[in-house]
N, CA and C atoms as a LAMMPS dump frame, in Angstrom:
ITEM: TIMESTEP
0
ITEM: NUMBER OF ATOMS
576
ITEM: BOX BOUNDS ff ff ff
-5.0000000000000000e+02 5.0000000000000000e+02
-5.0000000000000000e+02 5.0000000000000000e+02
-5.0000000000000000e+02 5.0000000000000000e+02
ITEM: ATOMS id mol type element x y z
1 1 1 N 97.476 -62.385 255.974
2 1 2 C 97.565 -61.535 257.365
3 1 3 C 98.481 -60.492 257.525
4 2 1 N 97.766 -59.173 258.208
5 2 2 C 99.388 -58.293 258.662
6 2 3 C 99.62 -58.538 260.598
7 3 1 N 100.274 -58.602 260.947
8 3 2 C 100.701 -58.161 262.323
9 3 3 C 100.591 -56.41 262.906
10 4 1 N 100.131 -56.695 264.261
11 4 2 C 99.972 -55.972 264.858
12 4 3 C 100.081 -56.287 265.784
13 5 1 N 101.304 -55.4 267.299
14 5 2 C 101.242 -55.305 267.94
15 5 3 C 100.156 -54.246 269.05
16 6 1 N 99.168 -54.927 270.043
17 6 2 C 98.437 -53.476 270.606
18 6 3 C 98.612 -53.811 272.05
19 7 1 N 98.818 -52.549 272.556
20 7 2 C 98.79 -51.996 273.662
21 7 3 C 96.974 -52.831 274.937
22 8 1 N 97.369 -53.027 275.881
23 8 2 C 96.07 -53.352 276.258
24 8 3 C 96.203 -52.22 277.754
25 9 1 N 96.944 -51.357 278.15
26 9 2 C 96.753 -50.101 279.133
27 9 3 C 98.145 -50.124 278.744
28 10 1 N 99.159 -49.795 279.971
29 10 2 C 100.237 -49.17 280.161
30 10 3 C 100.917 -50.862 280.024
31 11 1 N 100.682 -51.709 280.611
32 11 2 C 101.043 -52.684 280.691
33 11 3 C 101.449 -54.252 280.596
34 12 1 N 100.715 -54.487 279.745
35 12 2 C 100.702 -56.016 278.685
36 12 3 C 100.383 -55.175 276.569
37 13 1 N 100.992 -56.218 276.176
38 13 2 C 100.801 -56.413 274.881
39 13 3 C 100.322 -57.585 274.509
40 14 1 N 99.013 -57.102 273.414
41 14 2 C 98.332 -58 273.224
42 14 3 C 98.667 -58.688 271.18
43 15 1 N 99.233 -59.241 271.608
44 15 2 C 99.482 -59.718 270.264
45 15 3 C 97.717 -60.249 268.509
46 16 1 N 98.325 -59.159 268.303
47 16 2 C 96.992 -59.344 267.059
48 16 3 C 97.498 -59.62 265.108
49 17 1 N 96.276 -59.484 264.437
50 17 2 C 96.897 -59.08 263.293
51 17 3 C 95.452 -59.237 262.614
52 18 1 N 95.257 -58.359 262.014
53 18 2 C 94.429 -57.819 261.07
54 18 3 C 94.309 -58.722 259.723
55 19 1 N 92.569 -59.619 259.667
56 19 2 C 92.784 -60.387 258.196
57 19 3 C 91.986 -59.574 257.543
58 20 1 N 92.708 -60.238 256.277
59 20 2 C 91.44 -59.306 255.112
60 20 3 C 90.832 -58.643 254.534
61 21 1 N 89.706 -58.506 255.652
62 21 2 C 89.071 -58.003 255.78
63 21 3 C 88.39 -57.141 256.957
64 22 1 N 89.942 -56.917 257.592
65 22 2 C 89.955 -55.777 258.741
66 22 3 C 89.537 -55.933 259.771
67 23 1 N 89.746 -57.503 260.617
68 23 2 C 88.831 -57.78 261.745
69 23 3 C 90.776 -57.47 261.992
70 24 1 N 90.134 -57.603 263.63
71 24 2 C 91.11 -58.247 264.637
72 24 3 C 90.864 -59.535 265.696
73 25 1 N 92.387 -60.174 264.917
74 25 2 C 92.201 -61.669 265.291
75 25 3 C 93.293 -61.77 266.65
76 26 1 N 93.28 -62.35 267.708
77 26 2 C 94.595 -62.718 267.721
78 26 3 C 93.572 -64.16 268.811
79 27 1 N 95.095 -64.843 269.125
80 27 2 C 95.208 -66.362 269.432
81 27 3 C 94.749 -66.92 270.488
82 28 1 N 94.343 -67.743 270.791
83 28 2 C 93.991 -67.632 272.178
84 28 3 C 95.16 -68.424 273.711
85 29 1 N 96.632 -69.233 273.429
86 29 2 C 97.504 -68.392 273.711
87 29 3 C 98.057 -66.769 273.882
88 30 1 N 96.762 -65.642 273.855
89 30 2 C 97.398 -64.151 274.207
90 30 3 C 95.868 -63.829 275.197
91 31 1 N 95.358 -64.46 274.374
92 31 2 C 94.479 -64.131 275.731
93 31 3 C 94.053 -65.015 276.597
94 32 1 N 94.874 -66.267 276.318
95 32 2 C 94.8 -66.613 278.296
96 32 3 C 95.508 -66.224 278.635
97 33 1 N 97.37 -65.659 277.939
98 33 2 C 98.568 -65.258 278.586
99 33 3 C 97.619 -63.401 279.293
100 34 1 N 96.749 -62.874 278.645
101 34 2 C 96.69 -61.115 279.193
102 34 3 C 95.161 -61.907 280.81
103 35 1 N 94.274 -62.902 280.615
104 35 2 C 93.478 -63.807 281.36
105 35 3 C 94.471 -63.724 282.753
106 36 1 N 95.863 -64.165 282.822
107 36 2 C 95.826 -65.381 282.888
108 36 3 C 97.021 -63.499 284.582
109 37 1 N 96.881 -62.742 283.884
110 37 2 C 97.56 -61.652 284.65
111 37 3 C 96.382 -60.774 285.328
112 38 1 N 95.708 -61.406 284.46
113 38 2 C 94.059 -60.241 284.952
114 38 3 C 93.664 -61.583 286.79
115 39 1 N 94.031 -62.167 286.292
116 39 2 C 93.949 -63.387 287.386
117 39 3 C 94.972 -63.127 288.922
118 40 1 N 96.388 -62.788 288.201
119 40 2 C 96.47 -62.985 289.199
120 40 3 C 96.537 -60.783 290.113
121 41 1 N 96.551 -59.665 288.982
122 41 2 C 96.386 -58.974 289.452
123 41 3 C 94.588 -58.918 290.17
124 42 1 N 94.164 -59.261 290.012
125 42 2 C 92.321 -59.132 290.327
126 42 3 C 93.232 -59.689 291.462
127 43 1 N 93.071 -61.084 291.49
128 43 2 C 93.24 -62.238 292.901
129 43 3 C 94.015 -61.308 293.861
130 44 1 N 95.206 -60.948 294.441
131 44 2 C 96.471 -60.514 294.428
132 44 3 C 95.571 -58.604 295.651
133 45 1 N 94.297 -58.052 294.863
134 45 2 C 94.183 -57.515 295.272
135 45 3 C 92.852 -57.995 296.119
136 46 1 N 92.361 -58.298 296.323
137 46 2 C 91.193 -58.816 296.776
138 46 3 C 91.67 -59.547 298.077
139 47 1 N 92.915 -60.167 297.545
140 47 2 C 93.509 -60.242 299.817
141 47 3 C 94.42 -59.73 299.59
142 48 1 N 94.59 -58.275 299.416
143 48 2 C 94.695 -57.557 300.641
144 48 3 C 93.765 -56.679 301.009
145 49 1 N 92.278 -56.442 300.538
146 49 2 C 91.778 -56.092 300.388
147 49 3 C 90.84 -56.116 301.486
148 50 1 N 90.153 -58.213 301.813
149 50 2 C 90.018 -59.428 302.208
150 50 3 C 90.536 -58.363 303.531
151 51 1 N 91.653 -57.835 303.522
152 51 2 C 92.245 -58.678 304.944
153 51 3 C 91.532 -57.005 306.208
154 52 1 N 91.472 -55.442 305.459
155 52 2 C 90.732 -54.977 305.307
156 52 3 C 89.776 -55.192 306.132
157 53 1 N 89.172 -55.72 305.378
158 53 2 C 87.739 -55.818 306.37
159 53 3 C 87.376 -56.117 306.751
160 54 1 N 88.762 -57.42 307.28
161 54 2 C 88.845 -58.324 308.69
162 54 3 C 88.645 -57.201 309.948
163 55 1 N 89.579 -56.543 309.586
164 55 2 C 90.3 -55.362 310.725
165 55 3 C 88.534 -54.479 311.084
166 56 1 N 87.813 -54.641 309.595
167 56 2 C 86.928 -53.429 311.157
168 56 3 C 85.38 -54.689 311.264
169 57 1 N 86.053 -55.694 310.871
170 57 2 C 84.958 -56.665 312.461
171 57 3 C 85.876 -56.996 313.26
172 58 1 N 87.014 -56.317 313.131
173 58 2 C 87.998 -56.544 314.478
174 58 3 C 88.421 -55.477 315.671
175 59 1 N 88.121 -54.433 314.631
176 59 2 C 88.001 -53.664 316.14
177 59 3 C 86.73 -53.574 316.398
178 60 1 N 85.406 -54.038 315.227
179 60 2 C 84.071 -53.694 316.079
180 60 3 C 83.796 -54.975 317.5
181 61 1 N 84.302 -56.347 316.939
182 61 2 C 84.523 -56.579 317.761
183 61 3 C 85.503 -56.337 319.35
184 62 1 N 86.433 -55.738 319.302
185 62 2 C 86.869 -56.013 320.451
186 62 3 C 86.945 -54.367 321.092
187 63 1 N 86.107 -52.914 320.224
188 63 2 C 85.553 -51.598 320.9
189 63 3 C 84.102 -51.875 320.881
190 64 1 N 83.7 -52.898 320.006
191 64 2 C 82.469 -51.876 320.227
192 64 3 C 82.093 -52.463 321.531
193 65 1 N 80.222 -53.117 321.169
194 65 2 C 78.941 -53.184 321.935
195 65 3 C 79.187 -54.868 321.162
196 66 1 N 78.146 -55.948 321.488
197 66 2 C 78.031 -56.91 322.034
198 66 3 C 76.812 -57.245 320.561
199 67 1 N 76.094 -55.947 320.948
200 67 2 C 75.092 -55.72 319.796
201 67 3 C 76.018 -54.894 318.477
202 68 1 N 77.828 -54.497 318.49
203 68 2 C 77.417 -54.223 317.695
204 68 3 C 78.631 -55.011 316.917
205 69 1 N 79.148 -55.669 317.167
206 69 2 C 79.738 -57.038 316.904
207 69 3 C 79.112 -58.672 316.416
208 70 1 N 77.941 -58.725 317.011
209 70 2 C 76.418 -59.638 316.582
210 70 3 C 76.029 -58.719 314.975
211 71 1 N 75.652 -57.239 315.35
212 71 2 C 75.412 -56.64 313.682
213 71 3 C 77.148 -56.774 312.949
214 72 1 N 77.422 -56.889 313.342
215 72 2 C 79.134 -56.643 312.153
216 72 3 C 79.007 -57.714 311.087
217 73 1 N 78.11 -58.495 311.36
218 73 2 C 78.065 -59.893 310.68
219 73 3 C 77.698 -60.841 309.757
220 74 1 N 76.749 -59.194 309.643
221 74 2 C 75.638 -60.093 308.668
222 74 3 C 75.729 -58.53 307.765
223 75 1 N 76.692 -57.207 308.493
224 75 2 C 76.567 -55.893 307.625
225 75 3 C 77.183 -56.06 306.48
226 76 1 N 76.11 -54.763 305.073
227 76 2 C 77.385 -54.423 304.234
228 76 3 C 79.035 -53.153 304.587
229 77 1 N 79.803 -53.857 304.328
230 77 2 C 81.179 -53.234 303.98
231 77 3 C 80.803 -51.838 304.735
232 78 1 N 80.279 -50.939 303.281
233 78 2 C 80.075 -49.592 304.178
234 78 3 C 79.461 -49.258 305.211
235 79 1 N 78.865 -49.477 305.934
236 79 2 C 78.249 -50.393 307.077
237 79 3 C 78.571 -50.49 307.723
238 80 1 N 79.539 -51.901 307.896
239 80 2 C 80.939 -51.71 308.945
240 80 3 C 81.25 -50.5 309.253
241 81 1 N 81.389 -50.38 308.173
242 81 2 C 83.537 -49.83 307.873
243 81 3 C 83.045 -48.38 308.402
244 82 1 N 81.592 -47.921 308.915
245 82 2 C 81.7 -46.853 309.089
246 82 3 C 81.473 -46.767 311.08
247 83 1 N 80.651 -48.386 311.198
248 83 2 C 80.514 -48.801 313.093
249 83 3 C 81.532 -47.963 313.802
250 84 1 N 82.442 -49.007 312.351
251 84 2 C 84.064 -49.505 312.812
252 84 3 C 84.695 -48.238 313.742
253 85 1 N 84.258 -47.078 312.823
254 85 2 C 84.662 -45.435 313.093
255 85 3 C 84.125 -44.759 313.853
256 86 1 N 82.849 -45.499 313.624
257 86 2 C 82.039 -45.321 315.166
258 86 3 C 82.919 -45.483 316.365
259 87 1 N 82.967 -46.518 316.724
260 87 2 C 83.715 -47.304 317.945
261 87 3 C 84.893 -46.986 318.372
262 88 1 N 85.669 -46.745 317.146
263 88 2 C 86.726 -45.989 317.401
264 88 3 C 86.688 -44.477 317.82
265 89 1 N 86.358 -44.196 317.078
266 89 2 C 85.677 -42.295 317.643
267 89 3 C 85.679 -42.015 319.852
268 90 1 N 84.66 -43.425 319.918
269 90 2 C 84.217 -43.416 321.147
270 90 3 C 84.717 -43.171 321.887
271 91 1 N 85.806 -43.967 321.703
272 91 2 C 87.583 -44.209 322.153
273 91 3 C 88.044 -42.844 322.965
274 92 1 N 87.475 -41.68 322.453
275 92 2 C 88.253 -39.6 323.207
276 92 3 C 89.333 -40.597 322.377
277 93 1 N 89.746 -40.21 321.258
278 93 2 C 91.38 -40.402 321.353
279 93 3 C 92.041 -39.572 321.258
280 94 1 N 93.575 -39.452 321.581
281 94 2 C 93.841 -38.403 321.279
282 94 3 C 94.095 -37.735 319.822
283 95 1 N 93.58 -36.383 319.852
284 95 2 C 93.713 -35.841 319.026
285 95 3 C 94.63 -36.172 317.686
286 96 1 N 95.575 -36.839 317.732
287 96 2 C 97.141 -37.383 316.588
288 96 3 C 95.604 -38.375 316.271
289 97 1 N 95.598 -39.475 317.257
290 97 2 C 95.595 -40.633 317.306
291 97 3 C 94.521 -40.153 316.192
292 98 1 N 93.024 -39.856 316.757
293 98 2 C 91.879 -39.736 316.118
294 98 3 C 92.318 -39.628 313.748
295 99 1 N 92.934 -38.553 314.26
296 99 2 C 93.198 -38.286 312.782
297 99 3 C 94.15 -39.962 312.042
298 100 1 N 95.144 -39.788 312.4
299 100 2 C 95.385 -41.619 311.551
300 100 3 C 94.608 -42.165 311.875
301 101 1 N 93.428 -42.712 312.646
302 101 2 C 92.297 -43.545 312.239
303 101 3 C 91.709 -42.728 311.388
304 102 1 N 91.206 -41.038 311.065
305 102 2 C 89.993 -41.197 309.968
306 102 3 C 91.133 -41.325 308.827
307 103 1 N 92.338 -40.637 308.514
308 103 2 C 92.866 -41.002 307.188
309 103 3 C 92.712 -42.439 306.954
310 104 1 N 93.512 -43.089 308.437
311 104 2 C 93.412 -44.455 307.175
312 104 3 C 91.843 -45.481 306.929
313 105 1 N 90.404 -44.464 307.159
314 105 2 C 89.718 -44.82 306.852
315 105 3 C 89.121 -44.286 305.921
316 106 1 N 89.519 -43.339 305.582
317 106 2 C 89.053 -43.044 304.388
318 106 3 C 90.014 -43.121 303.422
319 107 1 N 91.358 -43.699 304.109
320 107 2 C 92.005 -44.706 303.261
321 107 3 C 90.889 -45.568 302.058
322 108 1 N 91.142 -46.453 303.066
323 108 2 C 90.238 -47.975 302.821
324 108 3 C 88.767 -47.169 302.014
325 109 1 N 88.05 -46.414 302.404
326 109 2 C 86.496 -46.186 301.505
327 109 3 C 87.154 -45.519 299.899
328 110 1 N 88.317 -44.58 299.422
329 110 2 C 88.806 -44.47 298.809
330 110 3 C 88.712 -45.582 297.318
331 111 1 N 89.287 -47.2 298.027
332 111 2 C 89.632 -48.362 297.722
333 111 3 C 88.796 -49.129 297.438
334 112 1 N 87.746 -48.843 298.716
335 112 2 C 86.058 -49.687 298.323
336 112 3 C 85.329 -49.767 296.482
337 113 1 N 85.155 -47.966 295.523
338 113 2 C 84.451 -48.746 294.554
339 113 3 C 85.18 -49.974 293.464
340 114 1 N 86.673 -49.67 293.764
341 114 2 C 87.371 -50.757 292.791
342 114 3 C 87.003 -51.683 293.15
343 115 1 N 86.794 -52.345 294.646
344 115 2 C 86.154 -53.606 294.823
345 115 3 C 84.984 -53.748 294.49
346 116 1 N 84.501 -53.25 294.499
347 116 2 C 82.948 -53.032 293.538
348 116 3 C 82.956 -53.336 291.825
349 117 1 N 83.877 -52.74 291.975
350 117 2 C 83.768 -52.88 290.529
351 117 3 C 84.502 -53.82 289.866
352 118 1 N 85.133 -54.646 290.707
353 118 2 C 86.35 -56.116 290.588
354 118 3 C 84.771 -57.037 290.126
355 119 1 N 84.234 -57.065 291.942
356 119 2 C 83.471 -57.943 292.213
357 119 3 C 82.142 -58.107 290.806
358 120 1 N 80.996 -57.164 290.274
359 120 2 C 79.974 -57.694 289.6
360 120 3 C 80.912 -56.198 287.411
361 121 1 N 82.067 -57.184 287.534
362 121 2 C 82.612 -56.539 286
363 121 3 C 83.239 -57.819 285.785
364 122 1 N 83.768 -57.852 284.131
365 122 2 C 84.463 -58.811 283.623
366 122 3 C 85.773 -57.989 282.735
367 123 1 N 87.306 -57.894 283.975
368 123 2 C 87.43 -57.593 282.218
369 123 3 C 87.406 -58.669 280.869
370 124 1 N 87.672 -57.246 280.204
371 124 2 C 87.475 -57.052 278.937
372 124 3 C 88.605 -56.157 277.92
373 125 1 N 87.967 -56.756 276.588
374 125 2 C 89.247 -56.209 275.55
375 125 3 C 88.34 -54.558 274.595
376 126 1 N 88.18 -53.798 274.827
377 126 2 C 88.201 -52.132 273.822
378 126 3 C 89.041 -51.948 273.03
379 127 1 N 88.126 -51.874 271.932
380 127 2 C 89.326 -51.006 270.515
381 127 3 C 89.54 -49.505 270.641
382 128 1 N 90.024 -49.229 270.192
383 128 2 C 89.51 -47.937 270.56
384 128 3 C 90.085 -46.993 269.43
385 129 1 N 90.273 -46.66 268.016
386 129 2 C 90.821 -46.074 266.673
387 129 3 C 91.296 -44.604 267.245
388 130 1 N 91.201 -43.424 268.54
389 130 2 C 92.134 -42.082 268.675
390 130 3 C 91.664 -42.322 270.093
391 131 1 N 93.047 -43.142 269.747
392 131 2 C 93.983 -43.311 270.475
393 131 3 C 94.95 -41.747 271.125
394 132 1 N 95.512 -41.701 272.117
395 132 2 C 95.932 -40.23 272.436
396 132 3 C 97.236 -39.965 272.429
397 133 1 N 98.362 -40.973 270.926
398 133 2 C 98.763 -40.292 270.548
399 133 3 C 97.737 -39.609 269.076
400 134 1 N 97.165 -39.147 269.548
401 134 2 C 96.318 -38.33 268.121
402 134 3 C 97.082 -38.916 266.894
403 135 1 N 97.436 -39.869 266.888
404 135 2 C 97.517 -41.056 265.698
405 135 3 C 96.434 -41.209 264.495
406 136 1 N 94.703 -42.049 264.962
407 136 2 C 93.596 -42.181 264.72
408 136 3 C 94.586 -43.869 264.169
409 137 1 N 95.428 -44.505 264.77
410 137 2 C 96.285 -45.675 265.05
411 137 3 C 94.675 -46.581 266.125
412 138 1 N 94.889 -48.386 265.369
413 138 2 C 94.751 -48.51 266.45
414 138 3 C 94.924 -48.597 267.372
415 139 1 N 94.098 -48.695 268.93
416 139 2 C 94.74 -49.496 269.929
417 139 3 C 93.356 -50.487 270.618
418 140 1 N 94.155 -50.881 270.904
419 140 2 C 93.25 -52.152 271.358
420 140 3 C 94.595 -52.862 273.42
421 141 1 N 92.539 -51.905 274.269
422 141 2 C 93.192 -52.095 275.393
423 141 3 C 91.985 -53.342 276.446
424 142 1 N 93.016 -53.991 277.463
425 142 2 C 92.374 -55.112 278.26
426 142 3 C 92.181 -54.024 279.054
427 143 1 N 91.02 -53.552 279.762
428 143 2 C 90.499 -53.236 280.755
429 143 3 C 89.074 -53.682 281.805
430 144 1 N 89.019 -53.125 282.808
431 144 2 C 87.544 -53.957 283.622
432 144 3 C 87.196 -52.356 283.616
433 145 1 N 85.707 -52.827 282.71
434 145 2 C 84.377 -51.242 283.563
435 145 3 C 84.365 -51.23 284.139
436 146 1 N 83.218 -50.402 284.311
437 146 2 C 81.996 -50.409 284.715
438 146 3 C 80.662 -50.594 283.999
439 147 1 N 79.708 -51.799 283.912
440 147 2 C 79.031 -51.491 282.563
441 147 3 C 77.996 -51.055 282.832
442 148 1 N 77.589 -50.084 283.678
443 148 2 C 76.741 -49.347 283.664
444 148 3 C 77.373 -48.106 283.597
445 149 1 N 78.105 -47.577 283.964
446 149 2 C 78.577 -46.635 283.789
447 149 3 C 80.829 -46.623 282.812
448 150 1 N 80.358 -46.415 281.424
449 150 2 C 81.793 -47.502 280.768
450 150 3 C 83.354 -46.837 281.803
451 151 1 N 82.767 -44.583 282.106
452 151 2 C 83.831 -43.513 282.032
453 151 3 C 84.41 -44.246 282.99
454 152 1 N 84.452 -44.977 284.13
455 152 2 C 84.451 -46.384 285.352
456 152 3 C 85.055 -47.344 284.863
457 153 1 N 86.994 -47.619 285.263
458 153 2 C 87.016 -48.59 284.577
459 153 3 C 88.936 -49.017 285.94
460 154 1 N 88.902 -49.414 285.37
461 154 2 C 90.697 -49.492 286.049
462 154 3 C 91.574 -50.66 285.228
463 155 1 N 92.498 -50.708 285.409
464 155 2 C 93.861 -51.691 284.014
465 155 3 C 94.473 -52.574 284.689
466 156 1 N 95.631 -53.668 285.088
467 156 2 C 96.605 -54.455 285.517
468 156 3 C 96.662 -53.405 286.443
469 157 1 N 98.187 -52.205 285.761
470 157 2 C 98.981 -50.899 286.657
471 157 3 C 98.128 -50.562 287.772
472 158 1 N 97.263 -50.181 287.201
473 158 2 C 96.251 -49.427 288.568
474 158 3 C 96.093 -50.493 289.357
475 159 1 N 95.356 -51.781 289.591
476 159 2 C 95.105 -52.28 290.563
477 159 3 C 96.251 -53.1 291.412
478 160 1 N 98.291 -52.766 290.83
479 160 2 C 98.598 -53.445 291.429
480 160 3 C 99.108 -51.384 292.505
481 161 1 N 99.14 -51.065 292.095
482 161 2 C 99.022 -49.643 292.666
483 161 3 C 97.948 -49.916 294.004
484 162 1 N 96.98 -49.726 293.394
485 162 2 C 95.945 -49.19 294.838
486 162 3 C 95.682 -50.917 295.441
487 163 1 N 96.752 -52.007 295.411
488 163 2 C 97.034 -53.151 296.437
489 163 3 C 98.121 -53.161 296.735
490 164 1 N 99.195 -52.622 296.685
491 164 2 C 99.658 -51.511 297.312
492 164 3 C 99.236 -51.349 298.503
493 165 1 N 98.468 -49.742 297.857
494 165 2 C 97.518 -48.371 298.572
495 165 3 C 97.514 -49.541 299.891
496 166 1 N 96.625 -50.835 299.688
497 166 2 C 96.055 -51.291 300.949
498 166 3 C 96.521 -52.233 301.346
499 167 1 N 97.854 -52.517 301.485
500 167 2 C 98.614 -53.193 301.53
501 167 3 C 99.043 -52.447 302.921
502 168 1 N 99.631 -51.145 302.456
503 168 2 C 100.526 -49.913 303.121
504 168 3 C 98.784 -49.332 304.565
505 169 1 N 98.169 -50.097 304.568
506 169 2 C 96.341 -49.343 304.907
507 169 3 C 96.347 -50.498 305.78
508 170 1 N 96.863 -51.742 305.743
509 170 2 C 96.827 -53.279 306.489
510 170 3 C 97.871 -52.528 307.481
511 171 1 N 98.911 -52.649 307.242
512 171 2 C 99.65 -52.195 307.903
513 171 3 C 99.549 -50.884 309.11
514 172 1 N 99.112 -50.146 308.849
515 172 2 C 98.889 -49.297 310.398
516 172 3 C 96.99 -48.759 310.441
517 173 1 N 96.408 -49.707 310.032
518 173 2 C 95.498 -50.394 311.684
519 173 3 C 96.243 -51.63 312.642
520 174 1 N 96.665 -52.014 311.481
521 174 2 C 97.363 -52.93 313.041
522 174 3 C 98.336 -52.24 313.679
523 175 1 N 99.308 -50.943 313.079
524 175 2 C 100.442 -50.273 313.698
525 175 3 C 99.101 -49.671 315.222
526 176 1 N 97.352 -49.49 314.495
527 176 2 C 96.515 -48.805 315.164
528 176 3 C 95.539 -48.889 316.494
529 177 1 N 95.786 -50.874 315.703
530 177 2 C 94.468 -51.688 317.208
531 177 3 C 95.753 -52.008 317.684
532 178 1 N 97.007 -51.8 317.999
533 178 2 C 97.762 -51.729 319.109
534 178 3 C 98.017 -50.976 319.464
535 179 1 N 98.193 -49.856 319.004
536 179 2 C 97.757 -48.083 320.185
537 179 3 C 96.837 -47.655 319.964
538 180 1 N 95.889 -47.822 319.923
539 180 2 C 94.856 -47.135 320.233
540 180 3 C 93.73 -47.63 322.028
541 181 1 N 94.835 -49.156 321.733
542 181 2 C 94.445 -49.699 323.026
543 181 3 C 95.475 -48.994 324.776
544 182 1 N 96.381 -48.438 324.769
545 182 2 C 97.076 -48.003 325.157
546 182 3 C 96.615 -46.618 325.393
547 183 1 N 96.366 -46.35 326.421
548 183 2 C 96.07 -45.235 327.537
549 183 3 C 96.651 -43.861 327.516
550 184 1 N 97.475 -43.743 326.587
551 184 2 C 98.33 -42.787 326.815
552 184 3 C 97.257 -42.272 325.26
553 185 1 N 97.227 -42.583 324.416
554 185 2 C 96.858 -42.456 323.081
555 185 3 C 94.808 -41.991 323.288
556 186 1 N 94.79 -41.896 324.506
557 186 2 C 93.217 -42.318 325.084
558 186 3 C 93.451 -40.459 325.282
559 187 1 N 92.094 -39.507 325.552
560 187 2 C 92.025 -38.502 325.767
561 187 3 C 92.109 -38.214 327.043
562 188 1 N 92.214 -38.018 328.257
563 188 2 C 92.165 -37.725 330.357
564 188 3 C 90.973 -37.461 330.045
565 189 1 N 89.54 -37.715 331.277
566 189 2 C 88.797 -37.281 330.957
567 189 3 C 88.463 -36.14 331.82
568 190 1 N 86.964 -35.566 330.836
569 190 2 C 87.723 -34.024 331.285
570 190 3 C 88.16 -33.515 330.281
571 191 1 N 88.428 -34.615 329.641
572 191 2 C 89.433 -33.042 327.936
573 191 3 C 88.068 -32.945 327.103
574 192 1 N 88.539 -32.431 326.764
575 192 2 C 88.186 -31.891 324.623
576 192 3 C 88.792 -32.771 323.291
C-alpha cells in the first residue's frame, strides 16, 4: 500500500492509503478524528443558532399578542421568524432602528439553510478525481451535502464562519431587545 494525504476541504487532512487494487482506505482512528471535528463544528453551530431561535420566542412573547405568543410555540421556524419580524414592524420603530431589525432578521434567515442541511444530512466522504488544481490527483473531502441537491454542501470551515455570524446576530438581537423598548426608538404619533 502507498500512503497519501488527502484533504477534507480546507480544514482537515485525512491520512489514507491506496491498496494494491486501487482502493482508498483509511484507519478507524482517522475516521473518528474527522467525526469528532464534525461533531464539534455542528454542535457549536447548532448552539449558536438555537440562541437565535430563542430570540424569536422572546420578541413575540414580549411584543406580540397573547395569540401570537401561543401560536409561536408550535410554529415552524420560518413562520416564527416572520411573526417576530411583523411584531417588530408593528412597534413603529424609527427608520434607523427598523433598518437594524430588518438587517438582523435577514442575516438570521440566511443561516437557516445551513441549519436545515445539518438537521437532515450526515457528513460523508466524497472522492474527487478532478480537483481544483487541475492535476487530476485524487482528493477526498469530508463534506456535508444535501442528499436531494448535491450542489448544496458545507465544510467544517464554513460552519465555523457561520457560527461566528450567528454569534454576531445573537449579540445584535440582545442589543435590539433592549433598544426597541425605549420610547426614543419608536416613531412619534402621527409621524410616518
